[in-house]
C-alpha positions in Angstrom: -2.0 31.6 -185.5 -4.5 29.2 -183.8 -5.0 26.0 -185.5 -8.8 26.3 -185.8 -8.2 29.7 -187.4 -5.5 28.3 -189.8 -8.1 25.6 -190.8 -10.8 28.1 -191.4 -8.5 30.4 -193.6 -7.3 27.3 -195.6 -11.1 26.4 -196.3 -11.9 30.0 -197.0 -9.2 30.1 -199.6 -11.2 27.6 -201.7 -14.1 29.8 -201.7 -15.0 32.3 -204.6 -13.4 35.7 -204.2 -16.7 37.4 -203.3 -17.4 34.9 -200.5 -13.9 35.4 -199.2 -14.4 39.2 -199.2 -17.6 38.8 -197.2 -16.1 36.5 -194.8 -13.1 38.9 -194.4 -15.4 41.8 -193.7 -17.6 39.9 -191.2 -14.5 38.6 -189.4 -13.0 42.2 -189.2 -16.4 43.5 -188.0 -16.6 40.8 -185.4 -13.0 41.6 -184.1 -14.0 45.4 -183.9 -17.0 44.5 -181.8 -15.0 42.4 -179.4 -12.4 45.1 -179.1 -15.1 47.6 -178.3 -16.6 45.3 -175.7 -13.2 44.8 -174.1 -12.7 48.5 -174.0 -16.2 49.1 -172.4 -15.4 46.3 -169.9 -12.2 48.0 -169.0 -13.8 51.4 -168.5 -16.6 49.8 -166.3 -14.0 48.1 -164.1 -12.0 51.4 -163.8 -15.3 53.2 -162.6 -15.9 50.5 -160.1 -12.4 50.7 -158.8 -12.7 54.5 -158.5 -16.0 53.9 -156.4 -18.4 55.2 -159.2 -20.4 52.0 -159.0 -24.2 52.2 -158.2 -26.2 49.4 -156.6 -28.4 47.6 -159.1 -31.9 46.2 -158.6 -31.7 43.1 -161.1 -35.5 42.7 -161.1 -35.9 46.3 -162.2 -33.2 45.9 -164.9 -34.9 42.7 -166.3 -38.4 44.4 -166.3 -36.9 47.3 -168.0 -35.0 45.4 -170.7 -38.0 43.2 -171.4 -40.0 46.4 -171.8 -37.4 47.9 -174.1 -37.2 44.6 -176.2 -41.0 43.9 -176.4 -40.8 40.6 -174.3 -43.2 39.7 -171.5 
């Protein structure tokens, strides 16, 4: 195990059980999110390799995302 994770686990062991459970759930959720992101990236790369990519206008994308998220 990575040294930083070992240190975190040691410190977490000193916390109350409820806090340990919450940390455990949060960590598992984060790991699942990262696994999904990795799978999405792999799928995107496979699509690009298969020639399925489309040209992207970055200015349009930024405008669209700003509108979607309420930013100006």
